[in-house]
C-alpha positions in Angstrom: -32.1 -9.0 5.2 -34.8 -8.7 7.9 -37.4 -10.5 5.8 -34.9 -13.2 5.0 -34.2 -13.7 8.7 -37.9 -13.9 9.6 -38.8 -16.3 6.8 -35.9 -18.7 7.6 -36.8 -18.6 11.3 -40.4 -19.4 10.6 -39.5 -22.2 8.2 -37.2 -23.9 10.7 -39.8 -23.4 13.5 -42.6 -25.1 11.5 -40.3 -28.1 10.9 -38.7 -28.4 14.3 -40.5 -29.8 17.4 -38.4 -28.1 20.1 -38.5 -24.5 18.7 -37.9 -22.4 21.9 -35.8 -24.6 24.2 -34.5 -23.3 27.6 -34.9 -19.6 28.1 -32.3 -19.7 30.9 -29.7 -20.8 28.3 -31.1 -18.1 26.1 -30.4 -15.4 28.7 -26.9 -16.8 29.2 -26.1 -16.6 25.5 -27.7 -13.1 25.4 -25.1 -12.0 27.9 -22.3 -13.7 26.0 -23.3 -12.1 22.7 -23.6 -8.6 24.3 -20.1 -9.0 25.9 -18.6 -10.1 22.6 -20.1 -7.1 20.8 -18.6 -4.6 23.3 -15.0 -5.5 22.4 -14.6 -5.3 18.6 -11.7 -4.9 16.3 -12.4 -1.6 14.5 -11.4 -0.8 10.8 -12.3 2.6 9.3 -13.7 2.5 5.7 -14.2 6.1 4.4 -16.8 7.6 6.8 -17.9 4.3 8.3 -16.4 2.2 11.1 -16.3 -1.6 10.2 -16.1 -3.8 13.3 -15.0 -7.4 13.8 -16.4 -9.0 17.0 -16.0 -12.3 18.8 -19.6 -13.5 18.2 -18.4 -16.6 16.4 -17.6 -18.3 19.7 -20.9 -17.9 21.4 -22.8 -18.4 18.1 -21.2 -21.8 17.5 -22.0 -22.8 21.1 -25.5 -21.5 20.8 -26.1 -23.4 17.5 -25.3 -26.5 19.4 -27.1 -25.8 22.6 -30.3 -23.8 21.9 -33.0 -23.9 19.3 -33.2 -21.3 16.5 -36.0 -19.0 18.0 -34.1 -18.6 21.3 -30.9 -18.1 19.4 -32.4 -15.5 17.1 -33.9 -13.5 19.9 -30.7 -13.6 22.0 -28.6 -12.4 19.0 -31.0 -9.6 18.0 -31.4 -8.3 21.6 -27.6 -8.4 22.1 -27.1 -6.3 19.0 -29.7 -3.7 20.1 -28.1 -3.5 23.6 -24.6 -3.1 22.3 -25.6 -0.5 19.6 -27.5 1.5 22.2 -24.4 1.5 24.5 -22.3 2.8 21.6 -25.0 5.3 20.8 -25.3 4.3 17.1 -27.5 6.3 14.8 -30.9 4.7 14.1 -30.1 3.7 10.5 -26.9 2.0 11.6 -28.7 0.3 14.5 -31.3 -1.3 12.3 -28.8 -2.2 9.6 -26.7 -4.1 12.2 -29.8 -5.7 13.6 -30.9 -6.9 10.1 -27.4 -7.9 9.1 -26.8 -10.0 12.2 -30.3 -11.5 12.1 -29.8 -12.6 8.5 -26.4 -14.1 9.2 -27.7 -15.9 12.3 -30.7 -17.2 10.2 -28.3 -18.5 7.5 -26.2 -20.3 10.2 -29.4 -21.9 11.6 -30.5 -23.0 8.2 -27.2 -24.7 7.5 -27.3 -26.5 10.8 -30.9 -27.5 10.3 -30.2 -28.8 6.7 -27.0 -30.7 7.3 -26.7 -31.4 11.0 -30.1 -31.4 12.7 -28.9 -31.2 16.3 -32.3 -30.4 17.6 -34.2 -33.0 15.6 -35.8 -36.0 17.4 -33.2 -38.7 18.0 -30.3 -36.4 17.2 -27.1 -37.3 19.2 -26.2 -34.8 21.9 -22.5 -35.6 21.6 -21.0 -33.5 18.8 -18.9 -35.7 16.6 -16.6 -34.7 13.7 -19.5 -34.3 11.3 -21.5 -32.1 13.6 -18.5 -30.0 14.4 -17.8 -29.5 10.7 -21.4 -28.5 10.1 -21.2 -26.0 13.0 -18.0 -24.5 11.6 -19.5 -24.2 8.1 -22.6 -22.5 9.5 -20.5 -19.9 11.4 -18.4 -19.2 8.3 -21.6 -18.7 6.3 -22.7 -16.1 8.8 -19.3 -14.3 8.7 -19.3 -14.2 4.9 -22.8 -12.9 4.7 -22.1 -10.2 7.2 -19.0 -9.1 5.4 -20.9 -9.0 2.1 -23.8 -7.0 3.4 -21.5 -4.5 5.1 -19.4 -4.0 1.9 -22.6 -3.8 -0.1 -24.2 -1.1 1.9 -21.0 1.0 1.9 -20.8 0.6 -1.9 -24.4 1.5 -2.3 -24.1 4.7 -0.2 -20.6 5.9 -1.0 -19.5 4.3 -4.3 -17.5 1.3 -5.3 -14.8 0.0 -2.9 -11.4 -0.6 -4.4 -10.0 -4.2 -4.2 -7.3 -3.0 -1.9 -9.7 -1.6 0.7 -12.0 -4.6 0.3 -9.0 -6.9 1.1 -8.3 -4.7 4.2 -11.8 -5.5 5.4 -12.3 -9.1 4.4 -8.9 -10.7 5.2 -8.6 -9.7 8.8 -12.3 -10.5 9.3 -11.9 -14.0 7.9 -8.7 -14.7 9.8 -10.2 -13.6 13.1 -13.4 -15.6 12.3 -11.3 -18.7 11.7 -9.5 -18.2 15.0 -12.8 -17.7 16.8 -14.4 -20.8 15.2 -11.4 -22.9 16.3 -11.7 -21.6 19.9 -15.5 -22.2 19.8 -15.0 -25.8 18.7 -12.4 -26.3 21.5 -14.8 -24.8 24.0 -17.6 -27.1 22.9 -15.4 -30.2 23.2 -14.3 -29.1 26.7 -17.9 -28.5 27.8 -18.9 -32.0 26.7 -16.4 -33.5 29.1 -18.4 -32.6 32.3 -18.9 -29.9 34.9 -15.2 -29.7 36.0 -14.3 -28.8 32.5 -15.9 -25.4 33.2 -12.9 -24.5 35.3 -10.6 -25.2 32.4 -12.9 -23.3 30.1 -12.9 -20.3 32.4 -9.1 -20.3 32.5 -9.0 -20.6 28.7 -11.4 -17.7 28.3 -9.4 -15.5 30.6 -6.2 -16.2 28.7 -7.9 -15.7 25.4 -9.4 -12.4 26.5 -6.0 -11.1 27.7 -4.4 -12.2 24.4 -7.2 -10.7 22.4 -6.8 -7.3 24.1 -3.1 -7.4 23.6 -3.5 -8.4 19.9 -5.9 -5.6 19.4 -3.5 -3.1 20.9 -0.6 -4.5 18.9 -2.6 -4.3 15.6 -3.4 -0.6 16.3 0.2 0.2 17.2 1.6 -1.7 14.2 -0.8 0.0 11.8 0.0 3.4 13.2 3.8 2.8 13.0 3.5 1.4 9.5 1.4 4.4 8.3 3.8 6.9 9.9 6.7 5.2 8.1 4.8 5.3 4.9 3.9 8.9 5.4 7.5 10.0 6.1 8.8 8.0 3.2 6.1 9.5 0.9 7.0 13.0 2.0 10.7 12.3 1.4 10.0 10.8 -2.0 7.7 13.6 -3.2 9.3 15.6 -6.0 9.5 19.3 -5.5 6.8 20.0 -8.1 4.1 21.5 -5.9 2.5 18.2 -5.0 3.9 18.0 -1.4 0.7 19.5 0.1 -1.5 17.1 -1.7 0.5 14.0 -0.6 0.9 15.3 3.0 -2.7 16.2 3.7 -4.3 13.1 2.1 -2.1 10.8 4.0 -2.6 12.6 7.3 -6.3 12.5 6.8 -6.3 8.8 6.1 -3.9 8.1 9.0 -6.0 9.9 11.7 -9.3 8.9 10.0 -10.7 12.5 10.1 -12.9 14.4 7.8 -10.5 17.3 7.3 -6.7 17.6 7.3 -5.5 21.2 6.7 -2.2 23.0 6.1 -2.0 26.7 6.8 1.1 28.7 5.9 0.7 32.5 6.5 2.0 35.0 3.9 5.8 35.3 4.2 7.9 37.5 2.0 7.1 36.6 -1.6 5.2 33.5 -0.5 1.4 34.0 -0.4 -0.9 32.6 2.2 -1.7 28.9 1.8 -4.9 27.3 3.4 -5.7 24.0 1.8 -7.5 20.9 3.1 -7.9 17.3 2.2 -11.5 16.2 2.8 -12.9 12.7 2.9 -14.3 11.5 -0.5 -12.6 14.5 -2.3 -9.7 13.5 -4.6 -8.2 17.0 -4.7 -7.6 19.8 -2.2 -10.3 22.3 -1.1 -10.2 25.6 0.7 -12.7 24.5 3.3 -11.6 23.8 6.9 -13.1 22.2 10.0 -11.2 24.5 12.4 -12.1 28.2 13.3 -9.6 30.8 12.2 -9.3 32.0 15.8 -7.9 28.7 17.1 -5.5 28.5 14.1 -4.2 32.0 14.7 -3.7 31.3 18.4 -1.5 28.3 17.6 0.4 30.4 15.1 1.1 33.0 17.7 1.9 30.8 20.7 3.3 27.7 19.0 1.3 25.5 21.5 -0.8 22.5 20.4 -4.6 23.0 20.9 -6.8 19.9 21.1 -10.6 20.3 21.3 -13.2 17.5 21.7 -15.4 15.5 24.0 -12.6 14.8 26.4 -10.2 17.6 25.3 -10.1 21.3 25.8 -12.5 23.5 27.7 -16.0 24.7 27.2 -14.8 27.9 25.5 -12.8 26.0 22.9 -15.6 23.6 22.3 -18.0 26.5 21.7 -15.5 28.0 19.2 -15.2 24.7 17.4 -19.0 24.4 17.3 -19.1 27.2 14.8 -17.6 24.9 12.1 -19.9 21.9 13.1 -16.8 19.7 13.9 -17.0 17.5 17.0 -13.3 17.6 17.7 -10.0 19.0 16.3 -6.3 19.1 16.9 -4.1 22.0 15.7 -0.2 21.8 16.0 2.4 24.3 15.0 4.9 23.8 12.1 8.3 25.0 13.4 11.5 26.0 11.5 13.9 26.3 14.4 12.2 28.5 17.0 9.9 30.2 14.4 6.3 29.0 13.7 5.9 28.9 9.9 2.3 27.5 9.9 0.0 24.9 11.3 -1.1 21.4 10.6 -4.7 20.6 11.6 -7.1 17.7 11.7 -10.8 17.9 12.4 -13.9 15.8 12.9 -13.0 12.2 13.6 -14.9 9.8 11.4 -17.4 7.4 13.0 -20.2 8.1 15.4 -18.5 7.0 18.6 -14.8 7.6 17.7 -13.1 10.8 18.9 -9.7 12.3 18.8 -7.6 11.8 21.9 -4.2 12.8 23.5 -2.5 10.0 21.6 -3.7 11.5 18.3 -2.3 14.9 19.4 1.2 13.4 20.0 1.0 11.5 16.7 0.1 14.8 14.8 3.0 16.6 16.5 5.4 13.9 15.3 4.0 14.2 11.8 4.2 18.0 12.0 7.9 17.8 12.7 8.5 16.0 9.5 6.1 18.2 7.6 7.9 21.4 8.7 11.2 20.1 7.4 9.5 19.1 4.1 7.9 22.5 3.7 11.1 24.3 4.3 13.0 22.1 1.9 10.2 22.7 -0.7 10.5 26.4 -0.3 14.3 26.1 -0.6 13.9 24.2 -3.8 11.4 26.7 -5.0 13.9 29.5 -4.4 16.6 27.5 -6.2 14.2 26.9 -9.1 13.3 30.6 -9.2 17.0 31.4 -9.4 17.4 28.8 -12.1 14.8 30.4 -14.3 15.6 34.1 -13.6 18.6 36.3 -14.3 20.4 37.4 -11.2 21.3 40.8 -12.4 18.0 42.1 -13.8 15.5 39.7 -12.1 14.0 39.0 -15.5 13.2 35.5 -16.7 16.2 33.8 -18.3 16.5 31.9 -21.6 15.1 28.7 -20.1 12.0 30.4 -18.7 11.5 32.4 -21.9 11.7 29.3 -24.0 9.1 27.5 -21.9 6.8 30.6 -22.0 7.0 30.8 -25.8 6.3 27.0 -26.1 3.2 27.6 -24.0 2.1 30.6 -26.0 2.4 28.9 -29.4 0.6 25.9 -28.0 -2.6 27.8 -27.1 -4.1 30.6 -29.0 -7.2 32.0 -30.6 -7.9 32.3 -34.4 -6.2 35.2 -36.0 -3.7 35.7 -33.1 0.0 35.6 -33.6 2.8 35.2 -31.1 5.5 37.8 -31.7 9.1 37.5 -30.3 11.1 40.7 -30.3 14.8 40.3 -29.6 16.7 43.5 -28.5 20.5 43.3 -28.9 22.2 46.1 -27.0 25.0 47.7 -29.1 28.3 48.9 -27.7 28.2 46.9 -24.4 31.6 45.5 -25.0 33.1 49.0 -25.3 31.5 50.0 -22.0 32.9 46.9 -20.3 36.4 47.6 -21.7 36.5 51.3 -21.0 34.5 51.6 -17.7 34.6 48.1 -16.3 32.0 45.4 -15.9 30.2 47.2 -13.1 29.3 50.0 -15.5 28.2 47.4 -18.1 26.0 45.8 -15.5 24.4 49.1 -14.7 23.7 49.6 -18.5 22.0 46.2 -18.6 20.0 46.9 -15.5 18.9 50.3 -16.8 17.9 48.7 -20.2 15.9 46.1 -18.3 14.1 48.8 -16.3 13.3 50.8 -19.4 11.9 47.8 -21.2 9.7 47.0 -18.2 8.3 50.5 -18.3 7.4 50.5 -22.0 6.5 46.8 -22.6 2.7 46.2 -22.9 0.9 44.7 -19.9 0.5 41.3 -21.5 4.1 40.9 -22.6 6.7 38.6 -21.1 10.1 40.3 -20.8 13.3 38.3 -20.4 17.1 38.3 -20.7 18.6 35.7 -23.0 22.3 36.5 -22.8 24.8 39.1 -21.9 23.4 41.8 -24.1 20.2 40.2 -25.5 16.7 40.9 -24.2 13.5 39.4 -25.5 9.8 40.5 -25.4 7.1 38.1 -26.4 3.4 38.8 -26.6 0.3 38.1 -28.7 -0.3 40.5 -31.7 -2.8 40.6 -34.5 -0.2 40.7 -37.3 3.5 41.0 -38.1 2.9 44.7 -38.9 1.7 45.3 -35.3 4.9 43.6 -34.0 7.1 45.9 -36.1 5.2 49.0 -34.9 5.6 47.9 -31.3 9.3 47.2 -31.8 9.8 50.7 -33.3 8.0 52.4 -30.3 9.9 50.4 -27.7 13.3 51.0 -29.4 12.6 54.8 -29.4 11.6 54.8 -25.7 14.7 53.1 -24.5 17.1 55.3 -26.5 17.2 58.1 -23.9 20.6 59.2 -22.6 22.2 57.3 -19.7 24.4 59.2 -17.4 27.4 57.7 -15.5 29.0 60.4 -13.4 30.4 62.8 -16.0 29.9 60.4 -18.9 26.7 60.3 -21.0 25.9 57.3 -23.1 23.3 56.7 -25.8 21.7 53.2 -25.6 21.2 51.8 -29.1 19.6 48.4 -29.8 19.0 46.2 -32.9 15.7 44.4 -32.9 15.0 41.1 -34.6 11.3 40.1 -35.0 9.7 36.7 -35.6 6.0 35.8 -35.6 4.4 32.5 -34.9 3.1 30.6 -36.9 4.6 32.4 -39.9 8.2 32.0 -38.9 8.3 28.8 -36.8 6.2 26.4 -34.7 8.4 26.0 -31.6 10.3 28.2 -29.2 13.8 27.1 -30.2 13.2 27.8 -33.9 11.6 31.1 -33.2 14.5 32.3 -30.9 17.0 31.1 -33.5 15.4 33.0 -36.2 14.9 36.1 -34.0 18.6 36.0 -33.4 19.3 35.8 -37.1 16.9 38.8 -37.6 18.6 40.8 -34.9 22.0 40.2 -36.4 20.7 41.3 -39.8 19.1 44.4 -38.1 22.5 45.8 -37.3 23.1 46.4 -40.9 19.8 47.9 -42.0 18.4 51.4 -41.5 16.3 51.7 -38.4 17.9 48.7 -36.8 14.7 46.7 -37.0 14.4 43.5 -39.1 11.5 41.1 -39.6 12.6 37.6 -40.3 12.3 36.3 -43.8 13.3 33.0 -45.4 16.3 34.6 -47.1 18.0 35.2 -43.7 18.0 31.5 -43.0 20.5 30.9 -45.8 23.1 32.2 -43.4 22.6 29.2 -41.1 25.3 26.8 -42.2 24.2 24.1 -39.9 20.7 24.1 -41.3 22.0 23.8 -44.8 24.3 21.0 -43.8 21.5 19.2 -41.9 19.4 19.4 -45.1 22.1 17.8 -47.1 22.6 15.1 -44.5 18.9 14.4 -44.4 18.8 13.9 -48.2 21.7 11.4 -47.9 20.0 9.7 -45.0 16.9 9.2 -47.0 18.9 7.9 -50.0 20.7 5.3 -47.8 17.6 4.3 -45.7 19.1 5.7 -42.5 15.8 7.0 -41.2 14.6 4.5 -38.7 10.9 3.9 -37.7 10.0 3.3 -34.1 6.6 2.0 -33.0 4.6 3.0 -29.9 1.7 0.6 -28.9 -1.9 1.8 -28.7 -4.1 0.0 -26.2 -7.8 -0.1 -25.3 -8.2 1.3 -21.8 -11.1 -0.9 -20.7 -9.6 -4.3 -21.3 -6.0 -3.4 -22.2 -6.2 -5.0 -25.7 -3.4 -4.2 -28.1 -5.0 -2.4 -31.1 -2.0 -1.1 -33.1 1.0 1.1 -33.1 2.0 4.6 -34.1 4.9 4.9 -36.5 7.5 7.5 -35.5 10.5 8.6 -37.6 14.0 8.7 -35.8 17.3 9.9 -37.2 20.7 9.1 -35.7 23.1 11.7 -37.3 26.7 10.5 -37.5 28.0 13.8 -36.1 25.2 15.4 -34.2 23.7 12.2 -32.7 20.0 11.8 -32.3 18.3 14.7 -34.2 14.9 15.7 -32.7 12.0 14.8 -35.0 10.7 18.4 -35.0 14.1 19.6 -36.3 14.5 17.2 -39.2 10.8 17.4 -40.1 11.1 21.2 -40.3 14.2 20.8 -42.5 12.3 18.4 -44.7 9.4 20.9 -45.0 11.7 23.8 -46.0 13.9 21.7 -48.4 11.1 19.8 -50.3 12.0 16.4 -48.8 8.8 16.0 -46.7 7.1 13.7 -49.3 10.1 11.4 -49.3 10.3 11.3 -45.5 6.5 10.6 -45.2 6.7 7.8 -47.8 9.7 6.2 -46.1 7.8 6.0 -42.8 4.6 4.8 -44.6 6.4 2.1 -46.4 8.1 0.7 -43.3 4.8 0.8 -41.4 2.9 -1.0 -44.2 5.6 -3.6 -44.4 5.3 -4.4 -40.7 1.5 -4.3 -40.9 1.6 -6.9 -43.6 3.9 -9.1 -41.5 1.6 -8.8 -38.5 -1.4 -9.7 -40.7 0.2 -13.0 -41.4 0.6 -13.8 -37.7 -2.0 -14.4 -35.0 -2.0 -10.7 -33.8 -2.8 -8.3 -36.7 -2.2 -4.7 -35.8 -3.2 -1.4 -37.3 -0.6 1.4 -37.9 -0.8 5.2 -37.5 1.4 7.6 -39.5 1.7 11.3 -38.9 1.0 13.7 -41.8 2.2 17.3 -42.1 -0.3 20.1 -43.0 1.7 20.6 -46.2 1.0 17.0 -47.3 -2.7 17.7 -47.1 -2.6 20.1 -50.0 -0.8 17.6 -52.2 -3.5 16.4 -54.7 -1.4 13.3 -55.7 -0.9 12.0 -52.2 -4.2 10.0 -51.9 -3.4 8.2 -55.2 0.1 7.3 -53.9 -1.4 5.9 -50.7 -3.8 3.7 -52.6 -0.9 2.4 -54.7 1.2 1.5 -51.6 -1.8 -0.2 -49.9 -2.2 -2.4 -53.0 1.6 -3.0 -53.2 1.9 -4.3 -49.6 -1.5 -5.9 -49.5 -2.8 -4.1 -46.4 -6.5 -3.4 -45.9 -7.1 0.4 -45.9 -8.8 0.3 -42.5 -5.5 -0.9 -41.0 -4.0 2.5 -41.8 -4.6 5.7 -39.8 -3.2 9.1 -40.7 -2.7 11.5 -37.8 -2.9 15.2 -38.7 -2.1 17.9 -36.1 -5.0 20.1 -35.2 -3.3 23.2 -36.6 -3.1 21.5 -39.9 -6.6 20.1 -40.2 -8.3 22.9 -38.5 -6.6 25.9 -40.0 -9.8 27.8 -40.7 -9.8 27.1 -44.4 -11.1 24.4 -46.7 -7.7 23.6 -48.3 -7.2 20.2 -46.5 -10.8 19.0 -47.2 -10.4 17.5 -50.7 -7.4 15.4 -49.6 -9.1 14.3 -46.4 -12.3 13.3 -48.2 -10.3 11.3 -50.8 -8.4 9.5 -48.1 -11.6 8.7 -46.3 -13.1 7.4 -49.6 -10.2 5.0 -50.0 -11.0 3.6 -46.5 -8.1 5.0 -44.6 -8.9 6.2 -41.1 -8.2 9.8 -40.2 -7.2 11.2 -36.8 -6.9 14.8 -35.4 -3.6 14.8 -33.5 -2.8 17.0 -30.4 -6.5 18.1 -30.2 -7.1 20.9 -27.7 -3.9 22.8 -28.4 -5.0 24.7 -31.5 -7.4 27.5 -32.2 -10.5 25.7 -33.2 -13.7 25.0 -31.2 -14.9 21.5 -30.5 -18.0 22.1 -32.7 -15.8 22.3 -35.7 -15.4 18.5 -35.5 -18.8 18.1 -37.0 -17.7 19.1 -40.5 -14.5 17.1 -40.6 -14.3 13.7 -42.4 -12.3 12.1 -39.5 -12.8 9.0 -37.4 -10.6 9.7 -34.4 -9.5 12.5 -32.0 -6.2 12.3 -30.0 -6.2 14.4 -26.9 -2.9 16.2 -26.4 -0.6 14.8 -23.8 -0.3 18.1 -22.0 -3.9 17.8 -20.9 -3.8 14.0 -20.2 -0.7 14.3 -18.0 -2.3 17.1 -15.9 -5.6 15.3 -15.3 -4.5 13.8 -11.9 -3.5 17.1 -10.4 -5.3 19.9 -12.4 -9.1 19.9 -12.4 -9.1 22.2 -15.4 -7.2 19.6 -17.5 -9.6 16.9 -16.3 -12.5 19.1 -17.4 -11.0 19.7 -20.8 -10.3 16.0 -21.4 -13.8 15.1 -20.2 -15.4 17.7 -22.6 -13.3 16.5 -25.6 -14.3 12.8 -24.9 -18.0 13.6 -24.4 -18.4 15.7 -27.5 -16.2 13.4 -29.7 -18.3 10.4 -28.7 -21.5 12.3 -29.5 -20.0 12.8 -33.0 -19.2 9.1 -33.2 -15.5 9.6 -33.0 -13.0 7.3 -31.3 -10.9 9.1 -28.6 -7.3 8.3 -28.0 -5.4 9.8 -25.0 -1.7 10.5 -25.5 0.8 10.6 -22.7 -0.8 8.0 -20.3 2.0 7.6 -17.8 0.3 6.5 -14.5 -2.3 4.2 -13.3 -4.2 7.1 -11.7 -4.5 8.8 -15.1 -5.6 5.5 -16.6 -8.4 5.2 -14.0 -9.5 8.7 -14.6 -9.7 8.1 -18.4 -11.7 5.0 -17.9 -14.1 6.8 -15.6 -14.8 9.5 -18.3 -15.2 6.9 -21.1 -12.0 7.3 -23.1 -11.5 4.2 -25.2 -7.9 4.1 -26.3 -4.6 5.3 -24.9 -0.9 5.3 -25.5 2.0 6.4 -23.4 5.0 5.4 -21.3 2.7 3.5 -18.9 2.3 0.9 -21.7 5.6 1.4 -23.6 7.9 3.9 -25.1 8.5 4.1 -28.8 10.5 1.0 -29.8 12.4 -0.2 -32.9 10.8 -3.2 -34.6 13.1 -5.8 -33.0 12.5 -4.5 -29.5 8.8 -4.2 -30.2 8.6 -7.9 -31.1 10.3 -8.7 -27.8 7.9 -6.4 -26.0 4.9 -8.3 -27.7 6.2 -11.6 -26.3 7.0 -10.2 -22.8 4.0 -7.9 -22.2 1.1 -9.5 -24.1 -0.6 -12.8 -24.3 -3.1 -14.2 -26.8 -6.7 -14.5 -25.9 -9.4 -16.2 -27.9 -12.5 -14.2 -28.6 -15.5 -14.4 -30.9 -13.7 -12.3 -33.4 -10.6 -14.4 -33.3 -7.4 -14.3 -31.3 -6.4 -10.9 -29.9 -3.4 -9.7 -27.9 -3.9 -8.2 -24.4 -1.4 -6.7 -22.0 -0.4 -9.3 -19.5 0.5 -6.5 -17.0 0.9 -2.8 -17.1 4.0 -1.6 -15.1 
């Protein structure tokens, strides 16, 4: 920028006779430039302060009144003087000098090229053309200054979002336009004669007062708007643990500080919380900019402590110096008269900006809202705890146990099994009838205590119902689960004394083991209950589930018959969920999903009727029904201007069917669909089961030309390196990791690892469960190519899918032909 300014100035000087002009006018404009630089509009961008000054007015007048060399010297000296007064760092000083010099040089070049005011014979009266040239020159200077400032911030701190860029550019261009207009008016007034100077002085005084009022109004309006947004965001934040994240990041942005910290001391069952939002960090950190001594003092006294250049005493500033923060404000969070924690900000961004008394009052206002939000969050947490725990025994209830089992079966190591032991207490009804429910509650509490004492350290213990307790843990085999059940049952059989009455506690134990007896929590618990019922009639009162026990489930048998009739009558519907490229949001294809609306039971969950189909031999018919509907729609789309690929889910049992690839080839020929338009998705536990049983079918399907995808990758037992030996084209990252990317660094790391390694193996990566723009941006940053989820669309029936195509996509011509892209993602 400096080289550009020097070359332009020399070029104009060599082609202009009057190069220097009047130095007295130069000194006058030097003063005007310096005065304009001292009263800027300030906008904070990350760690940097972006300032909009009134230099357009004196610059426009100087372009008309003095030659380029004098103008350039006056502008550069004014920038140096104002930067020294503001005590800018050397790198910022010379950047501002170079930027303003380049902008001034560009303005001089425009005036020289299109309106040579200083050329021999040029008119001294500025007509419409000359005024237009002056205005264009000043606009050019403004645009160049905005561009260089945004460019250097991007270079040093990363890409600026379009929202932040608009916050910089729009106010700057508006103020520049106003200043240019005032400069032109000033120029016209000056041309009228000496008496016009009095009018000009009156105009300048009024403008200065209005400008100061406007600046103050802008700051107040921005502060009020951000306080409103903050309180609304706090009120709208769901009680899912994200309150601290939302609160701290907004407080940090509002007060433009490096650190915003929340401290909640340990209270009862709540552990101590000390988390900070730091500039340029997307998550929360455990670093702070305030010494612990100051924080503890506010917690004890409840009084606000503000420390800085004009705040606090030398002793407080010395304490603050230990954290290398130049200023800080710490306010108390109050619940009634009690102090429940502190809210802190530290280290105001910008070289010259510091925290002041107004900021302390603002933070106290925010703290009042934050304290209410924290108390409400704790209340909801207590309610949630009560909702997931049994009030009598304090053990997790059925809802919590179900979630824990779902989590356990979703993540495991090779060779491990998840065992569910259901203990049914015998004779509880007789105790309640003969001794009252108080005695019955004592029996249950004692059983819970004994189970706690004998359960292994890694087990989860819960109470499912009135007389049912469950223990779930990882074991090596079903035999180990039976041995554990035997030991625990013996240890809880000790006598129980109630006054003069002695009772023997007897239990029946039902055992199920994942994955042998089920793949989800509901099915495992149902089968454990069946086994516990059967255990009451066998010696030893311990029963391991077997398939014969399930014949007692009338509903399951009825559901199986209904499923057969639904397949015969084509009552299984196929829904379609779009798959979209994440970089340009181009529609690639759809995933075909089976849905069943039972006439009596309503919508049957897919995992339920798929399990029924597996156990009753109807899985092949169900798979073929979905495949046929998908190929039919794919053929229809091929005939239109937006051909789409389809994906169909396969069960692990289908992979060991030697005739399945032949049937697929026949259907592809029957419907006239190219093999590459069809993708089969196989769950990780089916394709990576530690054996080679699926390999022949997978290789035959690949030889046909069908694409293969590993579904729900990351939830099974296999390592990433196992992908090398699989004949697959695609990996689908499980939704549980994708949905947690924005809040859990561990989930983000897992997705990043899967994407990186899969790409090294030449595999396409599809992210399931994309439900927010933030998740979409994170996936784009780590290089994920394709996504599907509720952000784009839910699964839709064919008719609604066609309507979705029309409403949400638009055709775009490319070298490869016409493609469909999302018009907007909402």
